[in-house]
Legacy VTK file of the C-alpha trace (Angstrom):
# vtk DataFile Version 3.0
C-alpha trace
ASCII
DATASET POLYDATA
POINTS 155 float
62.793 115.043 175.980
59.809 114.657 178.265
56.492 113.569 176.784
54.730 116.663 178.167
57.214 118.880 176.321
56.703 117.058 173.033
52.953 117.220 173.591
53.044 120.968 174.239
55.215 121.589 171.172
52.855 119.654 168.915
49.893 121.484 170.473
51.591 124.815 169.658
52.190 123.616 166.105
48.476 122.780 165.826
47.616 126.296 167.025
49.993 127.786 164.441
48.238 125.824 161.687
44.855 127.089 162.933
46.156 130.663 162.944
47.404 130.297 159.355
44.072 128.811 158.284
42.207 131.733 159.888
44.461 134.254 158.138
43.792 132.648 154.764
40.059 132.626 155.442
40.209 136.380 156.130
42.236 136.998 152.978
39.805 134.944 150.881
37.064 137.384 151.884
39.202 140.413 151.044
40.624 139.427 147.665
38.331 139.905 144.690
40.106 137.972 141.894
38.995 134.342 141.449
42.490 132.938 140.802
43.818 134.602 143.936
40.884 133.317 145.969
41.446 129.802 144.587
45.095 129.884 145.636
44.217 131.079 149.129
41.562 128.352 149.403
44.257 125.812 148.446
46.637 127.170 151.095
43.907 127.111 153.739
43.257 123.466 152.833
46.953 122.688 153.271
46.861 124.155 156.768
43.864 121.939 157.589
45.816 118.902 156.372
48.802 119.848 158.518
46.569 120.279 161.543
44.961 116.864 160.975
48.392 115.294 160.562
49.560 116.776 163.859
46.363 115.786 165.652
46.743 112.228 164.358
50.350 112.277 165.463
49.282 113.237 168.989
46.685 110.450 168.929
49.384 107.932 167.964
48.126 107.505 164.390
50.603 107.888 161.569
53.496 109.150 163.666
56.001 108.113 161.027
54.270 110.483 158.609
54.055 110.610 154.873
54.202 114.310 154.071
55.519 115.012 150.619
59.214 115.814 150.890
60.476 118.087 148.164
63.236 120.587 147.694
61.531 123.982 147.460
63.377 127.054 146.292
63.443 129.920 148.759
63.290 133.122 146.709
63.525 135.223 149.905
60.832 137.651 148.732
59.225 137.721 152.186
62.590 138.552 153.739
63.079 141.671 151.599
59.596 143.116 151.251
57.382 144.283 154.074
54.060 142.477 154.280
51.028 144.726 153.978
48.174 144.749 156.452
45.020 142.912 155.391
42.380 145.215 153.915
39.175 145.036 151.933
40.940 146.657 148.952
43.863 144.244 149.034
45.449 143.517 145.668
46.294 139.876 144.865
50.041 140.516 145.044
49.618 141.998 148.525
47.687 138.942 149.679
50.444 136.681 148.315
53.137 138.766 150.011
51.245 138.569 153.303
50.892 134.812 152.845
54.620 134.478 152.095
55.444 136.173 155.381
53.138 133.810 157.254
54.669 130.752 155.575
58.158 132.074 156.364
57.284 132.296 160.046
55.786 128.804 160.021
58.896 127.417 158.316
61.152 129.090 160.884
58.970 127.819 163.746
59.251 124.185 162.634
62.965 124.518 161.825
63.615 125.908 165.293
61.618 123.139 166.954
63.367 120.476 164.901
66.711 121.929 165.983
65.729 121.502 169.628
64.949 117.783 169.296
67.286 114.821 169.349
67.286 112.533 166.325
64.091 110.539 166.138
60.515 110.566 164.889
59.494 113.927 166.389
62.483 115.667 164.812
61.659 114.054 161.447
58.011 115.179 161.617
59.083 118.732 162.406
61.634 118.742 159.556
58.966 117.521 157.142
56.546 120.203 158.272
59.267 122.843 157.854
59.789 121.679 154.256
56.053 121.786 153.597
55.879 125.367 154.855
58.898 126.346 152.754
57.142 124.805 149.757
54.090 126.955 150.458
56.336 130.012 150.740
57.850 129.163 147.366
54.371 128.951 145.806
53.104 132.255 147.139
56.353 134.067 146.342
56.089 132.776 142.771
52.482 133.972 142.632
53.518 137.319 144.107
56.155 137.786 141.421
53.741 136.870 138.643
50.979 139.173 139.870
53.214 142.087 140.894
55.309 141.893 137.703
53.101 140.318 135.009
54.605 139.306 131.682
53.662 141.731 128.928
53.460 141.210 125.181
56.854 141.307 123.601
58.869 140.298 126.629
LINES 1 156
155 0 1 2 3 4 5 6 7 8 9 10 11 12 13 14 15 16 17 18 19 20 21 22 23 24 25 26 27 28 29 30 31 32 33 34 35 36 37 38 39 40 41 42 43 44 45 46 47 48 49 50 51 52 53 54 55 56 57 58 59 60 61 62 63 64 65 66 67 68 69 70 71 72 73 74 75 76 77 78 79 80 81 82 83 84 85 86 87 88 89 90 91 92 93 94 95 96 97 98 99 100 101 102 103 104 105 106 107 108 109 110 111 112 113 114 115 116 117 118 119 120 121 122 123 124 125 126 127 128 129 130 131 132 133 134 135 136 137 138 139 140 141 142 143 144 145 146 147 148 149 150 151 152 153 154
């Protein structure tokens, strides 16, 4: 694969991370509950880390990567429920559902890009980023379930 193509793909990935960060920043302003805000702040920070990783990769620093590989569980909540539009009166569960949809799209983006690459370091970086995004999706789907369907006394 030509260097210009790899460069443009990584640049698009950087833009995707910026877009996710900007979405979370908007949601942080809309959600009122502290715990929900804290979670969205965490997710925004993760997007900043991904962007820095990709920028370093483009600069030839840390191309072999050290993102945390894990085996997230995909609950498929974002696939079955329609994400709401951001609003000033957004409930925490709606913010988490919106975030799950964004993480789903990011995961699919990196999976697709990884599928286009031959075996090698670029493919491995893209696979790792896809797993990171799936891990984020798992987190926000878990948070969605716990805020939309809270445990009550007695079961």
